[in-house]
ZATOR-285074 format. One line per 8 residues: number of its first residue (from 1); their letters; for each residue x, y, z of C-alpha. Coordinates in steps of 0.2 Angstrom, whole numbers. Example, Ala and Ser with C-alpha at 12.3 -4.5 7.8 and 13.67 -1.06 7.14 Angstrom:
% ZATOR-285074
1	AS	62/-22/39 | 68/-5/36
//
This chain:
% ZATOR-285074
1	MIKVILAD	487/611/738 | 495/598/727 | 484/582/728 | 495/566/726 | 492/547/724 | 506/535/728 | 506/519/717 | 519/506/723
9	DHPIVREG	517/488/727 | 528/489/743 | 518/495/758 | 534/501/767 | 539/512/752 | 521/520/752 | 522/523/770 | 539/531/769
17	LRGLLEKQ	533/542/754 | 518/547/763 | 528/552/779 | 539/563/768 | 526/571/758 | 514/575/773 | 528/586/780 | 525/598/765
25	KDVEVIAE	513/612/768 | 508/612/749 | 506/593/747 | 492/581/752 | 492/562/749 | 474/558/745 | 476/539/741 | 488/524/739
33	AQNGQEAV	487/511/726 | 496/494/727 | 496/490/708 | 493/498/692 | 474/493/690 | 471/501/707 | 480/517/702 | 469/519/687
41	RLCRQLRP	453/517/697 | 458/529/710 | 463/542/697 | 447/540/688 | 438/543/705 | 448/556/714 | 456/566/700 | 473/570/708
49	DIVVMDIT	485/583/702 | 500/570/702 | 503/552/703 | 520/545/710 | 521/529/700 | 532/514/702 | 535/504/686 | 536/486/691
57	MPDLNGID	519/481/699 | 509/465/697 | 495/463/685 | 497/480/677 | 514/488/676 | 517/507/678 | 520/510/660 | 503/504/654
65	ATRQILDE	494/511/670 | 501/528/665 | 494/526/647 | 477/522/654 | 477/536/667 | 482/549/654 | 469/542/642 | 455/544/654
73	VPKVKVIA	461/559/665 | 473/569/654 | 476/583/666 | 484/571/679 | 503/572/679 | 513/556/682 | 530/555/690 | 540/538/689
81	LSMHSDKQ	549/534/704 | 558/518/701 | 573/507/706 | 576/505/687 | 588/516/677 | 588/504/662 | 584/511/645 | 569/501/642
89	FVDGMLRA	560/506/658 | 565/525/656 | 560/525/637 | 543/515/641 | 538/528/654 | 543/543/644 | 533/536/629 | 518/533/640
97	GVKGYLLK	518/552/645 | 526/554/662 | 532/572/666 | 545/566/679 | 557/552/681 | 566/549/698 | 577/534/705 | 572/528/722
105	DCASEELI	589/531/729 | 586/550/726 | 587/562/741 | 570/567/748 | 573/585/743 | 574/579/725 | 557/571/726 | 549/587/733
113	LCIQTVSS	558/597/719 | 552/585/706 | 534/586/712 | 534/605/713 | 543/606/695 | 530/595/687 | 515/603/696 | 521/620/688
121	GRVYLSPT	520/612/671 | 538/608/668 | 547/591/666 | 560/584/678 | 572/570/675 | 584/563/687 | 602/569/683 | 607/551/682
129	ITPMVVRG	596/547/667 | 596/563/658 | 612/559/647 | 604/543/641 | 588/551/637 | 597/565/627 | 607/551/617 | 591/542/613
137	FVNPTRED	583/557/605 | 598/563/596 | 603/546/589 | 588/534/590 | 590/516/587 | 578/505/577 | 572/498/594 | 569/515/600
145	ILSVGAVL	557/519/585 | 549/502/585 | 543/501/603 | 532/487/611 | 518/500/611 | 518/500/592 | 518/482/591 | 505/476/604
153	SSRERQVL	489/483/609 | 486/489/627 | 476/473/631 | 489/462/623 | 503/470/634 | 493/467/649 | 490/448/645 | 509/447/640
161	QMIAEGRS	514/454/657 | 503/441/666 | 510/427/656 | 527/433/660 | 523/433/679 | 517/415/678 | 499/417/678 | 488/403/671
169	TKEIADLL	476/406/657 | 461/404/669 | 469/416/681 | 472/429/668 | 454/427/662 | 447/429/680 | 458/445/683 | 453/453/667
177	FISVKTVE	435/448/667 | 436/440/650 | 434/422/644 | 448/409/643 | 445/408/624 | 448/427/623 | 464/425/633 | 470/411/621
185	SHRKKIMD	466/423/607 | 476/437/614 | 491/424/617 | 490/419/599 | 490/437/593 | 505/441/604 | 515/426/598 | 511/430/580
193	KTDLHTVA	516/448/581 | 532/445/591 | 536/429/582 | 539/421/599 | 531/404/603 | 537/399/620 | 533/406/637 | 552/408/641
201	DLTKFAIR	554/419/625 | 539/429/629 | 545/432/646 | 562/438/640 | 553/449/628 | 542/456/642 | 557/460/653 | 567/467/639
209	HGLTSV	553/480/635 | 550/485/653 | 533/476/655 | 539/466/670 | 556/463/679 | 565/447/684
//
């Protein structure tokens, strides 16, 4: 039996995925997460075989959630299921370590095939994005090489995402269980490392690198 956790901030999407997967004899949905932080916590507790992960979720996006999950529970396999086919999202999830990437407009049969393929130890990419991925490996650009993950720490990326989502310094401190002073220190480091000094520019940077969406 393949044990699956669904991570998506839209209840109707999770409900549809659960209904689809529960028709499969070899798949069991053991939990649902509505954001990246909850997905990390559930993986730590339940040790699923596969996580079906959305990318753009509040507070902790799917890219950084995937990194944290694979750091803590390396045997888990993550499949990205996203509406985004943009290069920054695909690259971000692949760099984070996903074993599959599907678009949300895929047929239900393709999701089942992806889960079975990834469960057997292979990689599955949506045919729509495969040519882009191949081009990125054959002819990498400077931006491909210098990813946001190489510039900012995991905590800095999380703070940046929350800044881009319009959270106040106090809100960020409360959500991350750190002091306001620590948040301000992270903000300064982010600005120094990116050479960006306004919230508008930081927001554009976060969107461009797949930490959040418009």
